C-alpha positions as CSV (number, residue, x, y, z in Angstrom):
1,M,17.1,85.4,4.6
2,N,20.7,83.7,4.7
3,I,21.1,80.4,3.3
4,K,21.6,78.8,6.0
5,S,18.0,80.2,7.6
6,L,16.5,78.6,4.1
7,F,17.9,75.5,4.6
8,I,16.9,75.4,7.9
9,S,13.4,76.7,7.1
10,N,13.0,74.2,3.8
11,K,13.7,70.8,6.6
12,I,11.4,72.4,9.2
13,K,9.1,72.7,5.9
14,H,10.1,68.9,4.5
15,L,9.8,67.6,8.7
16,A,6.3,69.2,8.9
17,L,5.6,67.3,5.5
18,V,6.7,64.0,6.6
19,V,4.7,64.2,10.0
20,L,1.5,65.3,8.1
21,A,2.0,62.6,6.0
22,F,2.3,59.9,8.6
23,F,-0.7,61.2,11.1
24,S,-3.0,60.9,7.7
25,F,-1.8,57.6,6.6
26,T,-2.3,56.7,10.4
27,Y,-5.8,57.9,10.3
28,N,-6.7,56.4,6.8
29,L,-5.1,53.4,8.0
30,H,-7.5,53.4,11.3
31,A,-10.3,54.2,9.6
32,Q,-10.1,51.1,7.3
33,D,-9.4,48.8,10.0
34,G,-12.3,47.3,11.7
35,D,-13.3,44.3,14.5
36,V,-13.1,41.1,13.2
37,A,-15.3,39.7,15.6
38,T,-17.8,42.5,15.4
39,G,-17.8,42.4,11.5
40,E,-18.8,38.7,11.8
41,A,-21.7,39.5,13.8
42,L,-22.9,42.2,11.3
43,F,-22.1,40.3,8.5
44,N,-24.3,37.4,9.3
45,G,-26.9,39.8,10.6
46,N,-27.0,42.0,7.7
47,C,-25.7,40.4,4.9
48,A,-25.2,36.5,4.8
49,S,-28.7,36.1,3.6
50,C,-27.2,37.3,0.2
51,H,-23.6,37.2,-0.3
52,F,-20.9,34.7,0.8
53,P,-17.5,36.7,1.8
54,D,-15.3,34.2,-1.1
55,K,-18.0,33.6,-4.1
56,D,-21.3,34.6,-5.7
57,M,-24.1,33.6,-4.1
58,T,-27.8,35.8,-4.2
59,G,-25.4,39.1,-4.8
60,P,-21.8,38.9,-5.7
61,A,-19.1,37.6,-3.4
62,L,-17.6,40.6,-1.3
63,K,-13.9,39.8,-1.0
64,G,-12.4,42.4,-2.8
65,A,-15.6,44.6,-2.9
66,K,-13.7,47.7,-1.6
67,D,-10.8,47.9,-3.9
68,R,-12.8,47.3,-7.0
69,W,-14.9,50.2,-6.1
70,I,-12.0,52.7,-5.6
71,E,-10.5,51.1,-8.8
72,N,-13.9,52.0,-10.7
73,S,-15.4,54.5,-8.7
74,S,-15.0,56.2,-5.7
75,E,-14.6,55.1,-1.8
76,E,-16.9,58.0,-1.4
77,N,-18.8,56.0,-3.5
78,F,-18.4,52.8,-2.0
79,Y,-19.9,53.8,1.4
80,K,-22.5,55.2,0.4
81,W,-23.5,52.3,-2.2
82,V,-23.0,50.0,0.9
83,I,-25.7,52.3,3.2
84,N,-28.3,53.0,0.4
85,S,-27.3,51.5,-3.4
86,G,-30.7,53.4,-4.8
87,S,-28.5,57.0,-4.6
88,V,-25.7,55.8,-6.0
89,I,-27.7,54.1,-8.7
90,A,-29.8,57.7,-9.3
91,E,-26.8,59.4,-9.3
92,G,-25.5,58.0,-12.6
93,D,-22.5,56.3,-11.3
94,A,-21.3,53.9,-13.7
95,Y,-20.1,51.4,-11.7
96,A,-22.7,51.4,-10.0
97,N,-25.5,50.8,-12.6
98,K,-23.1,47.7,-14.2
99,L,-23.5,46.6,-10.8
100,F,-27.0,47.1,-10.8
101,K,-27.3,45.6,-14.5
102,D,-25.1,42.6,-13.8
103,W,-27.5,41.3,-11.2
104,N,-30.3,41.5,-12.7
105,N,-31.6,44.9,-12.1
106,T,-32.1,44.3,-8.5
107,P,-31.4,46.6,-6.2
108,M,-29.0,45.9,-2.7
109,P,-31.6,46.7,-0.1
110,A,-30.3,50.3,2.4
111,Q,-29.0,48.9,5.2
112,N,-29.0,50.4,9.3
113,V,-24.6,50.7,9.1
114,D,-22.6,53.4,9.7
115,E,-19.2,53.6,8.3
116,S,-17.6,52.1,11.3
117,G,-19.5,49.1,11.1
118,I,-18.9,49.0,7.3
119,N,-15.3,48.9,8.1
120,D,-16.2,46.1,10.8
121,I,-17.8,44.0,8.1
122,F,-15.4,44.1,5.3
123,A,-12.3,43.8,8.2
124,Y,-14.1,40.1,8.9
125,I,-14.6,39.9,4.7
126,E,-10.6,40.3,4.1
127,A,-9.3,37.8,7.0
128,Y,-12.5,35.3,6.0
129,E,-11.0,31.9,4.5
130,P,-13.0,29.4,3.6
131,P,-13.7,26.4,6.0
132,L,-11.4,23.1,6.2
133,P,-13.4,20.0,4.6
134,V,-14.6,18.0,7.4
135,D,-13.1,14.2,7.3
136,Q,-15.7,12.6,6.8
137,V,-15.2,9.2,9.3
138,V,-16.4,6.3,7.1
139,D,-18.2,2.8,8.4
140,N,-16.0,0.3,6.9
141,G,-18.9,-2.4,9.2
142,G,-15.5,-3.2,11.0
143,G,-18.0,-4.5,13.5
144,A,-20.5,-6.8,11.2
145,V,-17.2,-8.2,9.4
146,E,-15.8,-8.4,13.4
147,A,-18.8,-10.8,14.1
148,E,-18.7,-12.5,10.6
149,T,-15.7,-13.3,11.7
150,S,-16.5,-14.7,15.2
151,S,-19.0,-16.8,13.9
152,L,-17.1,-18.5,11.1
153,Y,-14.8,-19.3,13.9
154,W,-17.6,-21.4,15.8
155,W,-18.7,-23.4,12.7
156,L,-15.4,-24.2,12.0
157,L,-14.8,-24.9,15.3
158,A,-18.3,-27.1,15.1
159,G,-16.9,-28.7,12.0
160,L,-13.7,-29.9,13.7
161,L,-15.4,-31.1,16.8
162,I,-17.4,-33.5,14.6
163,I,-14.9,-34.8,12.5
164,V,-12.4,-35.3,15.7
165,I,-15.5,-37.6,17.0
166,A,-16.0,-39.0,13.6
167,V,-12.7,-40.1,14.1
168,V,-12.2,-41.2,17.7
169,A,-15.9,-43.3,16.9
170,G,-14.0,-45.1,14.2
171,V,-10.9,-45.8,15.8
172,K,-12.9,-47.3,19.0
173,G,-14.5,-49.4,16.4
174,N,-11.7,-50.8,14.8
175,L,-10.4,-51.6,18.0
176,A,-12.9,-53.4,19.4
177,A,-12.9,-55.4,15.7
178,L,-9.1,-56.2,16.5
179,A,-10.1,-56.9,20.2
180,R,-12.4,-59.4,19.3
181,D,-10.2,-61.1,16.2
182,K,-7.8,-62.0,19.3
183,E,-10.1,-63.6,21.3
184,G,-11.4,-65.6,18.3
185,E,-14.9,-63.7,18.7
186,E,-17.3,-63.7,15.4
187,Q,-17.6,-59.8,13.7
188,P,-20.9,-58.4,13.6
189,E,-22.4,-58.1,10.5
190,Q,-21.3,-54.7,9.1
191,L,-24.1,-51.8,8.9
192,T,-24.8,-48.8,7.0
193,V,-24.7,-45.9,8.6
194,G,-28.7,-45.8,8.5
195,E,-28.8,-49.0,10.1
196,S,-26.5,-48.0,12.8
197,A,-28.5,-45.0,13.7
198,R,-31.8,-46.9,13.9
199,S,-29.7,-49.7,16.2
200,W,-28.5,-47.1,18.1
201,A,-31.9,-45.2,18.6
202,W,-33.9,-48.5,19.2
203,R,-31.1,-49.6,22.0
204,N,-31.6,-46.0,23.5
205,R,-35.1,-45.4,22.8
206,G,-35.7,-44.2,26.4
207,W,-33.4,-41.4,26.5
208,F,-33.8,-41.0,22.4
209,G,-37.4,-40.4,22.6
210,V,-36.9,-37.7,25.6
211,T,-34.4,-35.7,23.6
212,V,-36.4,-36.2,20.4
213,F,-39.5,-34.5,21.9
214,A,-37.4,-31.2,24.1
215,A,-35.9,-30.7,20.4
216,M,-39.3,-30.3,19.0
217,I,-40.6,-28.2,21.9
218,L,-37.4,-25.8,21.0
219,M,-38.1,-25.5,17.4
220,L,-41.5,-25.0,17.8
221,S,-40.8,-22.2,20.6
222,L,-38.1,-21.0,18.2
223,G,-40.9,-20.6,15.3
224,M,-43.2,-18.6,17.4
225,V,-40.6,-16.3,18.2
226,K,-39.5,-16.0,14.9
227,W,-43.1,-15.3,13.7
228,L,-43.4,-12.6,15.9
229,D,-40.6,-11.0,14.4
230,L,-42.2,-10.9,11.4
231,G,-42.7,-7.3,10.0
232,V,-40.5,-5.8,12.6
233,Y,-37.8,-4.1,10.5
234,E,-36.1,-2.1,13.4
235,D,-33.0,-0.4,12.4
236,Y,-33.8,-0.8,8.8
237,K,-32.0,1.9,6.8
238,P,-31.8,1.6,3.0
239,E,-29.4,3.9,1.0
240,Q,-31.0,6.6,-0.8
241,P,-30.4,7.7,-4.3
242,I,-28.7,10.7,-2.4
243,A,-27.1,10.5,0.7
244,Y,-28.8,13.4,2.7
245,S,-27.2,14.0,6.1
246,H,-29.9,14.7,9.1
247,E,-26.7,15.4,10.9
248,I,-25.8,18.1,9.2
249,H,-28.9,19.9,8.4
250,A,-30.9,18.9,11.6
251,G,-28.1,19.2,13.8
252,D,-25.2,21.2,12.7
253,L,-27.5,23.7,11.0
254,G,-30.1,23.7,13.1
255,I,-33.3,23.2,10.6
256,D,-36.2,22.1,11.9
257,C,-38.0,19.2,11.0
258,K,-41.0,20.4,10.0
259,Y,-39.0,23.4,7.4
260,C,-38.7,20.0,5.0
261,H,-41.2,17.9,6.5
262,N,-43.7,20.6,6.4
263,A,-47.2,18.7,5.7
264,V,-46.8,16.7,9.1
265,T,-48.8,19.6,10.6
266,K,-51.6,19.2,8.0
267,S,-52.0,15.8,6.2
268,K,-51.8,12.0,7.4
269,H,-48.3,11.5,5.7
270,A,-44.8,13.9,6.8
271,T,-44.0,13.6,2.9
272,I,-40.8,13.8,1.8
273,P,-39.5,16.9,1.0
274,S,-40.1,18.1,-2.7
275,V,-36.5,18.8,-4.9
276,N,-37.7,22.6,-4.5
277,V,-37.6,22.8,-0.8
278,C,-33.9,21.3,-1.3
279,M,-33.4,24.0,-3.6
280,N,-34.3,27.1,-1.2
281,C,-31.3,26.6,-0.2
282,H,-29.0,25.3,-2.9
283,K,-29.1,27.4,-5.4
284,T,-26.5,28.9,-3.7
285,V,-24.8,26.4,-1.4
286,N,-23.3,24.2,-4.3
287,E,-20.8,22.9,-2.4
288,G,-20.5,20.5,0.5
289,R,-18.2,19.7,3.1
290,D,-15.9,17.5,1.0
291,A,-16.2,16.2,-2.4
292,D,-18.9,13.7,-1.4
293,G,-20.7,16.3,-0.3
294,T,-20.3,18.6,-3.4
295,A,-21.6,15.6,-5.6
296,E,-24.5,15.1,-3.5
297,I,-25.6,18.4,-4.4
298,A,-25.2,17.5,-7.8
299,K,-27.6,15.2,-7.7
300,I,-30.0,17.1,-6.8
301,Y,-29.1,20.0,-9.7
302,E,-29.8,17.0,-11.7
303,A,-33.0,16.2,-10.4
304,A,-34.2,19.9,-10.2
305,G,-33.0,20.5,-14.1
306,W,-30.7,23.6,-12.4
307,D,-27.9,25.0,-14.6
308,I,-25.1,26.2,-11.9
309,D,-23.1,27.9,-14.6
310,T,-26.5,30.3,-15.7
311,K,-27.8,29.9,-12.5
312,S,-31.0,29.0,-14.5
313,Y,-33.6,26.3,-14.2
314,T,-33.3,23.7,-17.7
315,G,-36.4,22.5,-17.6
316,E,-34.7,19.2,-17.6
317,T,-35.8,17.4,-14.3
318,K,-34.9,13.8,-13.3
319,P,-37.4,13.0,-10.0
320,I,-35.1,11.3,-7.1
321,Q,-36.7,7.7,-6.2
322,W,-36.6,8.0,-2.8
323,V,-36.9,5.0,-0.9
324,K,-40.1,4.7,1.6
325,V,-38.0,3.6,5.1
326,H,-41.1,3.5,7.9
327,N,-43.8,1.3,6.3
328,L,-46.8,0.2,8.1
329,P,-49.2,-2.6,6.8
330,D,-52.1,-1.5,4.6
331,H,-55.0,-2.2,7.3
332,V,-53.1,0.3,9.9
333,Y,-54.2,3.9,9.9
334,F,-52.0,6.5,11.7
335,N,-51.9,10.5,10.9
336,H,-49.0,12.6,11.8
337,S,-51.0,15.9,12.1
338,Q,-53.4,14.4,14.7
339,H,-50.4,13.1,16.9
340,V,-48.2,16.4,16.3
341,V,-51.0,18.8,16.8
342,A,-53.4,17.1,19.0
343,G,-51.1,15.0,21.0
344,G,-48.3,17.4,20.9
345,V,-45.9,14.5,20.2
346,D,-42.5,15.9,19.2
347,C,-40.5,14.1,16.2
348,K,-38.4,12.5,18.7
349,Q,-40.3,10.8,20.7
350,C,-41.1,8.1,17.5
351,H,-37.7,9.0,15.5
352,G,-34.9,9.5,17.6
353,N,-32.4,11.6,17.8
354,M,-32.1,12.1,14.1
355,K,-29.5,15.1,15.0
356,K,-26.6,12.6,15.0
357,E,-28.5,10.6,11.9
358,D,-27.3,10.8,8.0
359,V,-30.3,9.4,5.7
360,A,-33.2,7.9,7.7
361,R,-33.3,4.5,9.2
362,V,-36.2,3.0,11.6
363,M,-35.0,3.3,15.2
364,T,-34.5,0.9,17.9
365,T,-36.4,0.4,20.9
366,E,-32.9,1.0,22.6
367,D,-32.1,4.5,20.2
368,L,-35.5,5.8,21.6
369,N,-35.3,5.0,25.5
370,N,-32.0,6.9,25.1
371,V,-33.2,9.7,23.3
372,G,-32.3,12.7,26.4
373,V,-30.3,10.2,28.3
374,T,-27.2,9.8,26.2
375,D,-27.7,12.7,24.2
376,E,-27.2,16.0,26.0
377,D,-29.1,18.3,23.2
378,W,-32.4,16.8,23.7
379,A,-34.7,16.4,26.6
380,E,-35.4,12.7,27.5
381,N,-38.0,11.3,25.4
382,D,-41.8,10.9,27.7
383,V,-42.3,6.9,26.8
384,K,-40.1,4.2,27.7
385,F,-40.8,1.3,25.4
386,T,-40.1,-2.5,25.6
387,K,-42.0,-3.2,22.2
388,P,-40.0,-3.4,19.0
389,T,-40.6,-0.1,16.8
390,L,-43.6,0.1,14.9
391,T,-45.4,-2.7,16.3
392,M,-48.9,-2.9,18.0
393,G,-47.3,-3.0,21.6
394,W,-44.6,-0.2,20.5
395,C,-48.4,1.7,19.8
396,I,-50.2,0.2,22.5
397,E,-47.5,1.1,25.2
398,C,-47.0,4.9,23.9
399,H,-50.9,5.2,24.2
400,R,-50.9,3.8,27.7
401,Q,-48.5,6.0,28.9
402,S,-48.7,9.2,27.1
403,S,-50.7,11.5,29.5
404,V,-53.2,14.2,28.0
405,D,-53.5,18.1,29.4
406,L,-57.4,18.0,29.5
407,A,-57.7,21.3,31.6
408,G,-54.8,23.4,29.6
409,A,-56.7,22.1,25.7
410,P,-57.0,24.7,23.6
411,D,-60.8,26.2,23.2
412,G,-62.6,24.3,20.5
413,S,-59.5,21.6,20.3
414,Y,-60.7,18.0,20.5
415,Y,-59.6,17.6,23.9
416,N,-61.4,20.6,25.1
417,E,-64.5,19.1,23.6
418,I,-63.3,16.1,25.7
419,H,-62.7,18.1,28.7
420,E,-66.0,19.6,28.7
421,R,-67.9,16.4,28.5
422,L,-65.9,14.6,31.5
423,L,-67.3,18.0,33.6
424,K,-70.6,17.3,33.1
425,D,-70.2,13.1,34.3
426,K,-68.2,13.6,37.7
427,K,-67.8,9.9,38.4
428,T,-65.9,9.0,34.8
429,Y,-64.0,11.9,35.6
430,K,-63.0,10.9,38.9
431,E,-62.0,7.6,38.2
432,Y,-59.8,9.1,35.2
433,L,-58.3,11.3,37.8
434,E,-57.4,8.1,40.6
435,D,-53.8,8.7,39.2
436,D,-53.9,12.4,38.5
437,V,-53.6,11.5,35.1
438,V,-55.7,10.9,32.0
439,T,-54.0,8.7,29.4
440,V,-54.6,8.0,25.5
441,G,-56.0,4.8,26.5
442,E,-58.2,6.2,28.8
443,L,-59.9,8.3,26.1
444,G,-60.3,5.3,23.4
445,G,-56.8,5.3,22.2
446,L,-56.4,1.3,22.8
447,E,-59.9,0.8,20.7
448,C,-59.4,-1.4,17.6
449,A,-61.3,1.0,15.0
450,K,-59.0,3.4,16.1
451,C,-56.0,2.2,13.9
452,H,-57.9,-0.4,12.1
453,Y,-60.3,-0.1,9.1
């Protein structure tokens, strides 16, 4: 073989090596690539209960996990670890055993994914960027300030009008006195303000008497209307020790009301959730959507005695002193479980659309009637109210309008028993069904003793 042939042969070999390296690189690059959208779905379905992409949770943060495995073990063991971590631990892999020890000797459950799915998952993880903080719109009470300013203007205008009337009256009196001096008439005796008022009232006793009588009737009427408002606390919204947001939890995150208020189906009280319920999620969720939200979560940790650094309880707790929002008089009996379980009443019927509220408040009649009308995410409320919330008239309206499906009541239930009794009393049953509806009121829901001790 001459030098020229040898040179050509070497060039061919080098070219072949370059082509081989290129295809090898392309293959590996393709193998490491994955579909981010598919990976997000797989991550949420398989990994999100224990892992965050960018921070520790029940398990370690996953961003960069593949590189760490390649550096400390091998790429092959990385895939094997995700699919079945127990097998890698059993093989004695040092990095696998270190992870097992560092995370409380808890193995990662086996995952039903292949290498392609793992690539998709980690394509999503590596592309993950934490969401930007939500700009919180702060209600600075502008409407209240505007209303207060408007009211102040009216008072100032009324005061100015009184001053003008007094000045005009004074000028008129002085002009009358000058006129009498000019005519040589004797000036009347100077009277005090009280004497002048009595004299004027006597001279105009007819109209004055009618005016006083009408004023007394008006004051009594206003007093009666105000008296009817005693104990009515619509729109009551006290400041709470922790600024809990129903809009985030029930609205954005879709948490069911009964998860936190878990006694609502078993007790007369819905109960305020214990801090343990909060910690079910906030052991791992330690950051809010902004700095204020993170500060509120820190209050939960203080109440529970949770050390975020060591991820353990210190035993030093501080009870949360929640302020009760919905208050009924002591002589009124109300049972949540009776309404929710037997009556099938939805929470929104009485508490409105809490998906758009922060801390709890007593909804107004307008709020309750607008559920499902202005709120597209919920069905319309069955009952339309005219009486203020949490008053007796409000309860009576609901009992008069709420219908009961006796025929569809579960066997052994209260309404099933009522149905069985009515079937034996055809006359009464026919009276109840004249309007094709059996209401709670017709079943005794308007009896005084049902709600009052």
